[in-house]
FIVO-601251 format. One record per residue: residue number from 1; x, y, z of N, C-alpha, C in turn. Coordinates in steps of 0.2 Angstrom, whole numbers, plus 5000, padded with zeros to 4 digits. Example, Ala and Ser with C-alpha at 12.3 -4.5 7.8 and 13.67 -1.06 7.14 Angstrom:
2
atom num = 1 | n_u = 5066 | n_v = 4972 | n_w = 5039 | ca_u = 5062 | ca_v = 4978 | ca_w = 5039 | c_u = 5066 | c_v = 4984 | c_w = 5039
atom num = 2 | n_u = 5064 | n_v = 4989 | n_w = 5035 | ca_u = 5068 | ca_v = 4995 | ca_w = 5036 | c_u = 5064 | c_v = 5000 | c_w = 5039
REM end
This chain:
102
atom num = 1 | n_u = 4586 | n_v = 5280 | n_w = 5356 | ca_u = 4585 | ca_v = 5282 | ca_w = 5349 | c_u = 4581 | c_v = 5276 | c_w = 5346
atom num = 2 | n_u = 4575 | n_v = 5278 | n_w = 5343 | ca_u = 4571 | ca_v = 5273 | ca_w = 5340 | c_u = 4574 | c_v = 5270 | c_w = 5334
atom num = 3 | n_u = 4573 | n_v = 5263 | n_w = 5333 | ca_u = 4576 | ca_v = 5260 | ca_w = 5327 | c_u = 4583 | c_v = 5259 | c_w = 5327
atom num = 4 | n_u = 4587 | n_v = 5261 | n_w = 5332 | ca_u = 4594 | ca_v = 5260 | ca_w = 5332 | c_u = 4596 | c_v = 5253 | c_w = 5335
atom num = 5 | n_u = 4600 | n_v = 5249 | n_w = 5332 | ca_u = 4601 | ca_v = 5243 | ca_w = 5334 | c_u = 4607 | c_v = 5243 | c_w = 5340
atom num = 6 | n_u = 4606 | n_v = 5239 | n_w = 5345 | ca_u = 4610 | ca_v = 5238 | ca_w = 5350 | c_u = 4616 | c_v = 5234 | c_w = 5347
atom num = 7 | n_u = 4622 | n_v = 5236 | n_w = 5348 | ca_u = 4628 | ca_v = 5233 | ca_w = 5345 | c_u = 4633 | c_v = 5230 | c_w = 5351
atom num = 8 | n_u = 4630 | n_v = 5229 | n_w = 5357 | ca_u = 4634 | ca_v = 5227 | ca_w = 5363 | c_u = 4635 | c_v = 5220 | c_w = 5363
atom num = 9 | n_u = 4631 | n_v = 5216 | n_w = 5359 | ca_u = 4631 | ca_v = 5209 | ca_w = 5360 | c_u = 4630 | c_v = 5206 | c_w = 5353
atom num = 10 | n_u = 4633 | n_v = 5200 | n_w = 5351 | ca_u = 4631 | ca_v = 5197 | ca_w = 5345 | c_u = 4633 | c_v = 5189 | c_w = 5346
atom num = 11 | n_u = 4629 | n_v = 5185 | n_w = 5342 | ca_u = 4631 | ca_v = 5178 | ca_w = 5342 | c_u = 4634 | c_v = 5176 | c_w = 5335
atom num = 12 | n_u = 4638 | n_v = 5171 | n_w = 5336 | ca_u = 4641 | ca_v = 5168 | ca_w = 5330 | c_u = 4637 | c_v = 5161 | c_w = 5330
atom num = 13 | n_u = 4633 | n_v = 5160 | n_w = 5325 | ca_u = 4629 | ca_v = 5154 | ca_w = 5324 | c_u = 4632 | c_v = 5149 | c_w = 5319
atom num = 14 | n_u = 4635 | n_v = 5144 | n_w = 5321 | ca_u = 4638 | ca_v = 5139 | ca_w = 5316 | c_u = 4633 | c_v = 5136 | c_w = 5312
atom num = 15 | n_u = 4633 | n_v = 5137 | n_w = 5305 | ca_u = 4628 | ca_v = 5135 | ca_w = 5300 | c_u = 4628 | c_v = 5127 | c_w = 5300
atom num = 16 | n_u = 4633 | n_v = 5123 | n_w = 5301 | ca_u = 4633 | ca_v = 5116 | ca_w = 5300 | c_u = 4629 | c_v = 5112 | c_w = 5306
atom num = 17 | n_u = 4629 | n_v = 5115 | n_w = 5312 | ca_u = 4626 | ca_v = 5112 | ca_w = 5317 | c_u = 4622 | c_v = 5116 | c_w = 5322
atom num = 18 | n_u = 4622 | n_v = 5122 | n_w = 5321 | ca_u = 4618 | ca_v = 5127 | ca_w = 5325 | c_u = 4621 | c_v = 5129 | c_w = 5332
atom num = 19 | n_u = 4628 | n_v = 5127 | n_w = 5333 | ca_u = 4632 | ca_v = 5129 | ca_w = 5339 | c_u = 4632 | c_v = 5136 | c_w = 5339
atom num = 20 | n_u = 4631 | n_v = 5139 | n_w = 5345 | ca_u = 4631 | ca_v = 5147 | ca_w = 5346 | c_u = 4636 | c_v = 5149 | c_w = 5351
atom num = 21 | n_u = 4640 | n_v = 5154 | n_w = 5349 | ca_u = 4645 | ca_v = 5157 | ca_w = 5353 | c_u = 4642 | c_v = 5164 | c_w = 5354
atom num = 22 | n_u = 4642 | n_v = 5167 | n_w = 5360 | ca_u = 4640 | ca_v = 5174 | ca_w = 5362 | c_u = 4646 | c_v = 5178 | c_w = 5363
atom num = 23 | n_u = 4646 | n_v = 5184 | n_w = 5360 | ca_u = 4652 | ca_v = 5189 | ca_w = 5361 | c_u = 4649 | c_v = 5195 | c_w = 5364
atom num = 24 | n_u = 4652 | n_v = 5198 | n_w = 5369 | ca_u = 4650 | ca_v = 5204 | ca_w = 5372 | c_u = 4656 | c_v = 5210 | c_w = 5371
atom num = 25 | n_u = 4653 | n_v = 5216 | n_w = 5370 | ca_u = 4658 | ca_v = 5221 | ca_w = 5369 | c_u = 4662 | c_v = 5223 | c_w = 5375
atom num = 26 | n_u = 4668 | n_v = 5223 | n_w = 5375 | ca_u = 4673 | ca_v = 5224 | ca_w = 5381 | c_u = 4679 | c_v = 5228 | c_w = 5379
atom num = 27 | n_u = 4682 | n_v = 5230 | n_w = 5384 | ca_u = 4689 | ca_v = 5233 | ca_w = 5383 | c_u = 4694 | c_v = 5228 | c_w = 5386
atom num = 28 | n_u = 4699 | n_v = 5227 | n_w = 5381 | ca_u = 4704 | ca_v = 5222 | ca_w = 5383 | c_u = 4709 | c_v = 5225 | c_w = 5387
atom num = 29 | n_u = 4714 | n_v = 5221 | n_w = 5390 | ca_u = 4719 | ca_v = 5224 | ca_w = 5394 | c_u = 4724 | c_v = 5229 | c_w = 5391
atom num = 30 | n_u = 4724 | n_v = 5229 | n_w = 5384 | ca_u = 4728 | ca_v = 5234 | ca_w = 5381 | c_u = 4724 | c_v = 5240 | c_w = 5379
atom num = 31 | n_u = 4718 | n_v = 5241 | n_w = 5381 | ca_u = 4714 | ca_v = 5247 | ca_w = 5381 | c_u = 4710 | c_v = 5247 | c_w = 5374
atom num = 32 | n_u = 4711 | n_v = 5242 | n_w = 5370 | ca_u = 4707 | ca_v = 5242 | ca_w = 5364 | c_u = 4700 | c_v = 5239 | c_w = 5365
atom num = 33 | n_u = 4695 | n_v = 5241 | n_w = 5361 | ca_u = 4688 | ca_v = 5239 | ca_w = 5362 | c_u = 4687 | c_v = 5234 | c_w = 5357
atom num = 34 | n_u = 4684 | n_v = 5228 | n_w = 5359 | ca_u = 4683 | ca_v = 5223 | ca_w = 5355 | c_u = 4677 | c_v = 5219 | c_w = 5357
atom num = 35 | n_u = 4676 | n_v = 5213 | n_w = 5355 | ca_u = 4671 | ca_v = 5208 | ca_w = 5357 | c_u = 4674 | c_v = 5202 | c_w = 5360
atom num = 36 | n_u = 4672 | n_v = 5200 | n_w = 5366 | ca_u = 4675 | ca_v = 5194 | ca_w = 5369 | c_u = 4670 | c_v = 5189 | c_w = 5370
atom num = 37 | n_u = 4672 | n_v = 5183 | n_w = 5368 | ca_u = 4667 | ca_v = 5177 | ca_w = 5369 | c_u = 4666 | c_v = 5176 | c_w = 5376
atom num = 38 | n_u = 4660 | n_v = 5174 | n_w = 5378 | ca_u = 4658 | ca_v = 5174 | ca_w = 5385 | c_u = 4661 | c_v = 5168 | c_w = 5389
atom num = 39 | n_u = 4663 | n_v = 5163 | n_w = 5385 | ca_u = 4665 | ca_v = 5157 | ca_w = 5389 | c_u = 4672 | c_v = 5156 | c_w = 5389
atom num = 40 | n_u = 4676 | n_v = 5161 | n_w = 5386 | ca_u = 4683 | ca_v = 5160 | ca_w = 5386 | c_u = 4687 | c_v = 5167 | c_w = 5383
atom num = 41 | n_u = 4693 | n_v = 5167 | n_w = 5384 | ca_u = 4697 | ca_v = 5173 | ca_w = 5382 | c_u = 4698 | c_v = 5173 | c_w = 5375
atom num = 42 | n_u = 4693 | n_v = 5174 | n_w = 5371 | ca_u = 4694 | ca_v = 5174 | ca_w = 5363 | c_u = 4690 | c_v = 5180 | c_w = 5361
atom num = 43 | n_u = 4694 | n_v = 5184 | n_w = 5356 | ca_u = 4691 | ca_v = 5190 | ca_w = 5355 | c_u = 4690 | c_v = 5191 | c_w = 5347
atom num = 44 | n_u = 4686 | n_v = 5195 | n_w = 5345 | ca_u = 4685 | ca_v = 5198 | ca_w = 5339 | c_u = 4687 | c_v = 5205 | c_w = 5339
atom num = 45 | n_u = 4691 | n_v = 5208 | n_w = 5335 | ca_u = 4694 | ca_v = 5214 | ca_w = 5336 | c_u = 4695 | c_v = 5217 | c_w = 5329
atom num = 46 | n_u = 4696 | n_v = 5224 | n_w = 5329 | ca_u = 4697 | ca_v = 5228 | ca_w = 5323 | c_u = 4705 | c_v = 5229 | c_w = 5322
atom num = 47 | n_u = 4707 | n_v = 5226 | n_w = 5317 | ca_u = 4715 | ca_v = 5227 | ca_w = 5316 | c_u = 4716 | c_v = 5231 | c_w = 5309
atom num = 48 | n_u = 4721 | n_v = 5235 | n_w = 5310 | ca_u = 4723 | ca_v = 5239 | ca_w = 5304 | c_u = 4724 | c_v = 5234 | c_w = 5298
atom num = 49 | n_u = 4722 | n_v = 5236 | n_w = 5293 | ca_u = 4723 | ca_v = 5232 | ca_w = 5286 | c_u = 4718 | c_v = 5226 | c_w = 5286
atom num = 50 | n_u = 4716 | n_v = 5224 | n_w = 5291 | ca_u = 4712 | ca_v = 5217 | ca_w = 5291 | c_u = 4705 | c_v = 5219 | c_w = 5292
atom num = 51 | n_u = 4703 | n_v = 5224 | n_w = 5296 | ca_u = 4696 | ca_v = 5225 | ca_w = 5298 | c_u = 4694 | c_v = 5221 | c_w = 5304
atom num = 52 | n_u = 4688 | n_v = 5219 | n_w = 5304 | ca_u = 4686 | ca_v = 5215 | ca_w = 5310 | c_u = 4687 | c_v = 5208 | c_w = 5309
atom num = 53 | n_u = 4691 | n_v = 5205 | n_w = 5314 | ca_u = 4693 | ca_v = 5198 | ca_w = 5313 | c_u = 4693 | c_v = 5195 | c_w = 5320
atom num = 54 | n_u = 4693 | n_v = 5188 | n_w = 5320 | ca_u = 4695 | ca_v = 5184 | ca_w = 5325 | c_u = 4703 | c_v = 5183 | c_w = 5325
atom num = 55 | n_u = 4707 | n_v = 5186 | n_w = 5330 | ca_u = 4714 | ca_v = 5186 | ca_w = 5329 | c_u = 4717 | c_v = 5182 | c_w = 5335
atom num = 56 | n_u = 4721 | n_v = 5178 | n_w = 5333 | ca_u = 4725 | ca_v = 5174 | ca_w = 5338 | c_u = 4732 | c_v = 5178 | c_w = 5340
atom num = 57 | n_u = 4732 | n_v = 5181 | n_w = 5346 | ca_u = 4737 | ca_v = 5185 | ca_w = 5348 | c_u = 4744 | c_v = 5181 | c_w = 5348
atom num = 58 | n_u = 4743 | n_v = 5175 | n_w = 5351 | ca_u = 4749 | ca_v = 5171 | ca_w = 5352 | c_u = 4753 | c_v = 5170 | c_w = 5345
atom num = 59 | n_u = 4749 | n_v = 5168 | n_w = 5340 | ca_u = 4752 | ca_v = 5167 | ca_w = 5333 | c_u = 4752 | c_v = 5172 | c_w = 5329
atom num = 60 | n_u = 4749 | n_v = 5178 | n_w = 5331 | ca_u = 4748 | ca_v = 5184 | ca_w = 5327 | c_u = 4745 | c_v = 5182 | c_w = 5320
atom num = 61 | n_u = 4740 | n_v = 5178 | n_w = 5320 | ca_u = 4736 | ca_v = 5176 | ca_w = 5314 | c_u = 4729 | c_v = 5177 | c_w = 5314
atom num = 62 | n_u = 4726 | n_v = 5178 | n_w = 5309 | ca_u = 4719 | ca_v = 5178 | ca_w = 5308 | c_u = 4716 | c_v = 5171 | c_w = 5308
atom num = 63 | n_u = 4711 | n_v = 5170 | n_w = 5313 | ca_u = 4707 | ca_v = 5164 | ca_w = 5313 | c_u = 4700 | c_v = 5164 | c_w = 5311
atom num = 64 | n_u = 4697 | n_v = 5170 | n_w = 5309 | ca_u = 4691 | ca_v = 5171 | ca_w = 5307 | c_u = 4689 | c_v = 5178 | c_w = 5304
atom num = 65 | n_u = 4685 | n_v = 5178 | n_w = 5299 | ca_u = 4684 | ca_v = 5185 | ca_w = 5296 | c_u = 4677 | c_v = 5185 | c_w = 5292
atom num = 66 | n_u = 4674 | n_v = 5191 | n_w = 5291 | ca_u = 4668 | ca_v = 5191 | ca_w = 5287 | c_u = 4670 | c_v = 5189 | c_w = 5280
atom num = 67 | n_u = 4665 | n_v = 5185 | n_w = 5277 | ca_u = 4666 | ca_v = 5182 | ca_w = 5271 | c_u = 4664 | c_v = 5187 | c_w = 5265
atom num = 68 | n_u = 4659 | n_v = 5191 | n_w = 5266 | ca_u = 4657 | ca_v = 5196 | ca_w = 5260 | c_u = 4658 | c_v = 5203 | c_w = 5261
atom num = 69 | n_u = 4663 | n_v = 5205 | n_w = 5265 | ca_u = 4664 | ca_v = 5212 | ca_w = 5266 | c_u = 4671 | c_v = 5214 | c_w = 5267
atom num = 70 | n_u = 4674 | n_v = 5218 | n_w = 5263 | ca_u = 4681 | ca_v = 5220 | ca_w = 5263 | c_u = 4682 | c_v = 5224 | c_w = 5269
atom num = 71 | n_u = 4688 | n_v = 5224 | n_w = 5271 | ca_u = 4690 | ca_v = 5229 | ca_w = 5277 | c_u = 4688 | c_v = 5236 | c_w = 5276
atom num = 72 | n_u = 4689 | n_v = 5239 | n_w = 5270 | ca_u = 4688 | ca_v = 5246 | ca_w = 5269 | c_u = 4680 | c_v = 5247 | c_w = 5269
atom num = 73 | n_u = 4676 | n_v = 5242 | n_w = 5268 | ca_u = 4669 | ca_v = 5244 | ca_w = 5269 | c_u = 4666 | c_v = 5243 | c_w = 5276
atom num = 74 | n_u = 4670 | n_v = 5240 | n_w = 5280 | ca_u = 4667 | ca_v = 5239 | ca_w = 5287 | c_u = 4667 | c_v = 5245 | c_w = 5291
atom num = 75 | n_u = 4662 | n_v = 5245 | n_w = 5296 | ca_u = 4661 | ca_v = 5251 | ca_w = 5300 | c_u = 4664 | c_v = 5250 | c_w = 5307
atom num = 76 | n_u = 4661 | n_v = 5253 | n_w = 5312 | ca_u = 4663 | ca_v = 5253 | ca_w = 5319 | c_u = 4661 | c_v = 5247 | c_w = 5323
atom num = 77 | n_u = 4658 | n_v = 5242 | n_w = 5320 | ca_u = 4656 | ca_v = 5236 | ca_w = 5323 | c_u = 4657 | c_v = 5230 | c_w = 5318
atom num = 78 | n_u = 4658 | n_v = 5224 | n_w = 5320 | ca_u = 4659 | ca_v = 5218 | ca_w = 5316 | c_u = 4652 | c_v = 5218 | c_w = 5312
atom num = 79 | n_u = 4653 | n_v = 5217 | n_w = 5305 | ca_u = 4647 | ca_v = 5216 | ca_w = 5301 | c_u = 4643 | c_v = 5210 | c_w = 5302
atom num = 80 | n_u = 4637 | n_v = 5211 | n_w = 5301 | ca_u = 4632 | ca_v = 5205 | ca_w = 5301 | c_u = 4633 | c_v = 5201 | c_w = 5295
atom num = 81 | n_u = 4631 | n_v = 5195 | n_w = 5295 | ca_u = 4631 | ca_v = 5190 | ca_w = 5289 | c_u = 4636 | c_v = 5185 | c_w = 5290
atom num = 82 | n_u = 4638 | n_v = 5182 | n_w = 5285 | ca_u = 4643 | ca_v = 5176 | ca_w = 5285 | c_u = 4650 | c_v = 5178 | c_w = 5287
atom num = 83 | n_u = 4652 | n_v = 5173 | n_w = 5291 | ca_u = 4659 | ca_v = 5174 | ca_w = 5293 | c_u = 4662 | c_v = 5167 | c_w = 5292
atom num = 84 | n_u = 4669 | n_v = 5166 | n_w = 5291 | ca_u = 4672 | ca_v = 5160 | ca_w = 5290 | c_u = 4677 | c_v = 5160 | c_w = 5296
atom num = 85 | n_u = 4679 | n_v = 5153 | n_w = 5298 | ca_u = 4684 | ca_v = 5153 | ca_w = 5303 | c_u = 4689 | c_v = 5147 | c_w = 5301
atom num = 86 | n_u = 4695 | n_v = 5147 | n_w = 5303 | ca_u = 4699 | ca_v = 5141 | ca_w = 5302 | c_u = 4703 | c_v = 5140 | c_w = 5309
atom num = 87 | n_u = 4703 | n_v = 5133 | n_w = 5310 | ca_u = 4706 | ca_v = 5131 | ca_w = 5316 | c_u = 4710 | c_v = 5125 | c_w = 5314
atom num = 88 | n_u = 4716 | n_v = 5125 | n_w = 5313 | ca_u = 4720 | ca_v = 5119 | ca_w = 5311 | c_u = 4717 | c_v = 5117 | c_w = 5304
atom num = 89 | n_u = 4716 | n_v = 5111 | n_w = 5303 | ca_u = 4713 | ca_v = 5109 | ca_w = 5296 | c_u = 4706 | c_v = 5110 | c_w = 5295
atom num = 90 | n_u = 4702 | n_v = 5112 | n_w = 5301 | ca_u = 4695 | ca_v = 5113 | ca_w = 5300 | c_u = 4693 | c_v = 5120 | c_w = 5298
atom num = 91 | n_u = 4688 | n_v = 5121 | n_w = 5295 | ca_u = 4685 | ca_v = 5127 | ca_w = 5293 | c_u = 4677 | c_v = 5127 | c_w = 5294
atom num = 92 | n_u = 4674 | n_v = 5133 | n_w = 5296 | ca_u = 4667 | ca_v = 5133 | ca_w = 5298 | c_u = 4664 | c_v = 5140 | c_w = 5295
atom num = 93 | n_u = 4658 | n_v = 5139 | n_w = 5293 | ca_u = 4654 | ca_v = 5145 | ca_w = 5291 | c_u = 4649 | c_v = 5147 | c_w = 5297
atom num = 94 | n_u = 4649 | n_v = 5153 | n_w = 5299 | ca_u = 4645 | ca_v = 5156 | ca_w = 5304 | c_u = 4641 | c_v = 5162 | c_w = 5302
atom num = 95 | n_u = 4635 | n_v = 5163 | n_w = 5305 | ca_u = 4631 | ca_v = 5169 | ca_w = 5304 | c_u = 4632 | c_v = 5173 | c_w = 5310
atom num = 96 | n_u = 4634 | n_v = 5179 | n_w = 5309 | ca_u = 4635 | ca_v = 5184 | ca_w = 5314 | c_u = 4628 | c_v = 5188 | c_w = 5315
atom num = 97 | n_u = 4625 | n_v = 5188 | n_w = 5321 | ca_u = 4619 | ca_v = 5191 | ca_w = 5322 | c_u = 4619 | c_v = 5195 | c_w = 5328
atom num = 98 | n_u = 4617 | n_v = 5201 | n_w = 5328 | ca_u = 4617 | ca_v = 5205 | ca_w = 5334 | c_u = 4610 | c_v = 5204 | c_w = 5338
atom num = 99 | n_u = 4611 | n_v = 5203 | n_w = 5345 | ca_u = 4605 | ca_v = 5201 | ca_w = 5349 | c_u = 4605 | c_v = 5206 | c_w = 5355
atom num = 100 | n_u = 4599 | n_v = 5207 | n_w = 5358 | ca_u = 4598 | ca_v = 5211 | ca_w = 5364 | c_u = 4601 | c_v = 5208 | c_w = 5370
atom num = 101 | n_u = 4604 | n_v = 5212 | n_w = 5374 | ca_u = 4606 | ca_v = 5209 | ca_w = 5381 | c_u = 4600 | c_v = 5207 | c_w = 5385
atom num = 102 | n_u = 4602 | n_v = 5201 | n_w = 5389 | ca_u = 4596 | ca_v = 5198 | ca_w = 5393 | c_u = 4594 | c_v = 5203 | c_w = 5398
REM end
């Protein structure tokens, strides 16, 4: 379909130093569809009441989310634009950008 964007792969580009993490659409072991980071078992998934988030299953906590879009306004794919993350005392701002598969 002409003009339709591929939503199978995206990058999170850290704004402070241009570090890039690539995520690919996958089905997790529990059968849910999400996006797995290519270099480790880290997922961005859609959660009821939260929308699309980086979710730490071990601690049952949100570690990253879109900055400018409420869950009710999100669609079937993680929204492009600014995302924020928190890991311990550190916090980062990323740009989520969909990219074509190699």
